[in-house]
Structure formats: structure tokens, C-alpha cells
C-alpha positions in Angstrom: 30.6 -6.9 -2.5 30.2 -10.7 -2.1 29.4 -11.4 -5.5 29.5 -9.0 -9.2 29.2 -9.8 -12.5 28.0 -8.3 -15.2 24.0 -8.8 -13.9 24.4 -9.9 -10.7 25.0 -8.7 -7.3 25.2 -9.6 -3.9 26.6 -6.7 -1.3 26.8 -6.5 2.6 23.5 -4.1 3.5 24.4 -4.2 7.4 25.9 -5.3 10.6 24.3 -5.4 13.4 25.2 -5.9 17.2 22.8 -6.6 19.6 23.3 -8.4 23.1 26.5 -11.0 22.0 25.6 -11.2 18.2 26.5 -9.9 15.8 24.9 -10.2 12.8 25.7 -9.3 8.8 22.9 -9.1 6.2 23.8 -9.3 2.4 20.9 -8.4 -0.6 21.4 -10.0 -3.7 19.8 -8.2 -6.9 19.4 -10.2 -10.5 18.3 -9.2 -13.8 14.8 -9.2 -15.4 13.0 -8.9 -18.7 9.7 -9.8 -20.2 11.9 -13.0 -21.4 12.3 -14.0 -17.6 15.0 -13.3 -15.1 18.4 -14.5 -13.3 19.1 -14.1 -9.6 22.0 -15.3 -7.9 21.7 -15.7 -4.2 22.7 -17.3 -0.7 18.7 -18.8 -1.7 16.8 -21.4 -3.9 13.3 -20.1 -4.9 11.4 -22.9 -6.4 8.4 -23.5 -7.9 6.3 -25.8 -5.5 3.0 -26.4 -6.9 0.8 -23.8 -8.1 3.7 -21.4 -5.3 7.0 -20.8 -4.6 9.1 -21.9 -1.7 12.8 -20.3 -0.4 15.7 -22.9 1.1 18.3 -21.1 2.6 21.0 -23.3 1.1 24.3 -20.7 1.4 26.9 -22.0 3.8 29.3 -19.7 6.0 32.7 -19.6 7.3 34.6 -16.9 9.2 38.1 -16.3 9.8 39.5 -14.3 12.8 43.0 -14.1 13.8 43.4 -17.0 11.6 40.8 -19.7 13.7 38.0 -20.5 11.6 34.2 -20.3 12.9 31.0 -21.9 11.2 28.5 -19.2 10.6 24.4 -20.2 11.5 21.6 -18.4 9.6 19.9 -15.6 10.6 17.2 -15.0 8.0 16.5 -14.7 4.9 13.8 -13.1 2.9 11.4 -14.4 -0.2 11.5 -12.9 -3.5 10.3 -9.4 -1.6 12.2 -7.2 -4.2 11.8 -6.1 -7.4 15.0 -8.0 -8.5 16.0 -9.9 -5.5 16.0 -11.0 -1.9 18.1 -10.7 1.5 19.9 -13.1 3.6 22.1 -13.1 6.0 24.4 -14.9 8.8 25.3 -14.5 12.7 29.0 -13.9 12.7 29.8 -16.0 16.1 28.3 -18.5 18.5 27.5 -16.8 21.2 29.5 -19.4 23.7 32.3 -18.2 21.3 32.5 -14.3 21.7 35.2 -14.9 24.7 37.6 -14.9 22.5 36.7 -12.2 19.8 37.9 -9.4 21.1 37.0 -6.9 18.0 38.4 -3.4 19.3 42.0 -5.7 19.6 41.6 -7.0 15.8 39.0 -5.6 14.0 39.0 -7.7 10.5 36.8 -11.2 10.1 37.1 -12.8 6.7 33.9 -13.9 5.6 34.0 -16.6 3.2 30.4 -17.6 1.5 29.5 -20.6 -0.7 26.9 -22.6 -1.7 25.8 -19.9 -4.1 22.4 -21.0 -5.8 21.6 -20.1 -9.6 17.7 -18.7 -10.0 16.8 -19.1 -13.1 13.8 -18.5 -14.5 11.8 -18.1 -18.5 8.7 -17.2 -19.6 7.3 -19.3 -21.6 
């Protein structure tokens, strides 16, 4: 679990490996009722004229054997779920994979910052 309060959660849905890339995907879920909704996410969902836009705002860093690695976004979804969205990061830049041996030490610490509070209120 990356984040949890009484009404909002952000958790890992999958970690994938293809070729030389590792990717971690997070799912955000919030709360909603007839008066509005709340969602804490790595994404900012904003109103733009008569539609919604999504902006990737979260930043991430991995620490492996004490060495920090800045992570880059791998993708995101809009509000494709009834109560949330998805966003992800590539765990290591491909040019730095030569320094990583997950068989020797499989622990990676990931820190996500700049989470967004999305609030919608029915008028």
C-alpha cells in the first residue's frame, strides 16, 4: 500500500518486466456520493472548458543498495474506473540496469512525492 486514509487508497496493481525495463503500476481509488468525490492520486484531473484533462504530477525515486535513481513516468489513465485511475513508473533507466542485480538483492525502495488531491463538489 502506497497511501491509505479513511476514504482513499493508492496501491500497487502490478510490477512487470519486459526486455530491460521494469515497470510498477499504481491504482488510486477514492470515494464518491451524490454530493461529490475525492481522489488522491499521482494525477491531477482538471476541468478544461467542457471536458476533463489529466496531468501526471507525481514524481518518484527508487533507492537500490543506497543509490538513488530518478524514475520516469510509464503511463497513466484518465478516470477509467468508477472510483479512480492508474499511473505508473519505469523502475530504472535502461542505461543504469548494468548496476542492478535483483537476484543478488531484490529489495527496491520507491518513494512517490507530489500526490494530488482531486475534489469534485456537486453544485
